Phi, psi and omega in degrees: 000119179287143177277141176291133179271125175258124181244125169275110188238195180085002187233061011250182178297326181301314181286326180298316177300319181292324176301311181300312182295317183293317180299314181291323177295317178297322179297312182297319180299323182280324189243344179056039172213178186251022176279060186298152174298148173281134185233131176245128180244127171253109188267121182273166176281107188299316182293316178300316179300314180293322177299319180297322177295310184293329181267003177055041177269075192299313183294319178294324177298311178299314182300321181294319179292318180297322177301323178292319178297323178294320178300317181292321178297315179297330181279353175104013178296147178266337176198173189227140166234148175259119188277054178190159179276316190302321180295348177288355173296336179238027183305312183295320179296319179291317182302322180294337183255012184238135182280337185269154173298148176231145179250124183276131176290328181291311180298320179298315180292322181295317179296321178297317179298318179297315180297333180262014175058035177278135183251331185216118185233149178267135178263123173239155181162196174288161184302322179304316180290316182293333181270349181272167184255004187291327176286310177304318179297314182296320181281323180298330178300333180257012176079023181251128180278137178248123179264134179259134180298162176296165180300320179297315181292323175303313182296319180295312182296317179300317181293321177302316184293309186281333181271338186231300192296319183291345176250026175059040177251116184232109185250142180298322180292329177290319177302313180299320179296315180295316179297324177298321179294308185291331179284351180273358180250143179273085181223163177253007177196158178229124175279115172278079190275030170219129189289356173270337184300323177295348175279343180266316183229155175220178187298336179290346184272347186205156176275345177287137180294123178261133175260095180283092187297328180296309182295319179297318180294317179297318180295318178298320179295318180296316181296321178294324181296316189268345182262135179288000000 
């Protein structure tokens, strides 16, 4: 019996749509049938959510996410994933207030990095994520160093995400700019720590190992869904 997947989405709509598509595509690839997992999405107010991050209203931020986990539980979800990287800054706080199992995007990516023998990785994402410590802490536990971009690069990457990617705008010149940034660091891997970034670049674009956090998270969710 497959477990119903509960997704906290809307942060942003672009990545939420990709989560739904990726999970169902991964299922078909693995089983070659249409007995797809049942998926429940609770879509949050993206601007309100982002305002809470920018204004550092941590308790209100946690409360808003917990309200979503409660909605998913009432709707019949068997477990929960948050379809974004930034809310994992409060993953442990939310998990303590939630009855359902939750799958961490950070832990999933860290285990993948370890399996691929990565020692030093660059963190990319929105500024909130790059300035937070949840990724370095998660990776450091497995002995992997996380490099944070310069202030200039943080601003450029953040602007790319909020001005283009979240509204499904993908430009070749933006791809070249982003690739130029990640290629300027001496690392053996890059965390695409925003679930919209894999929509801009993929492994065919660079020799540096890319950690597509969205795909890794979706695969972890699917395996948890189908395994007893």
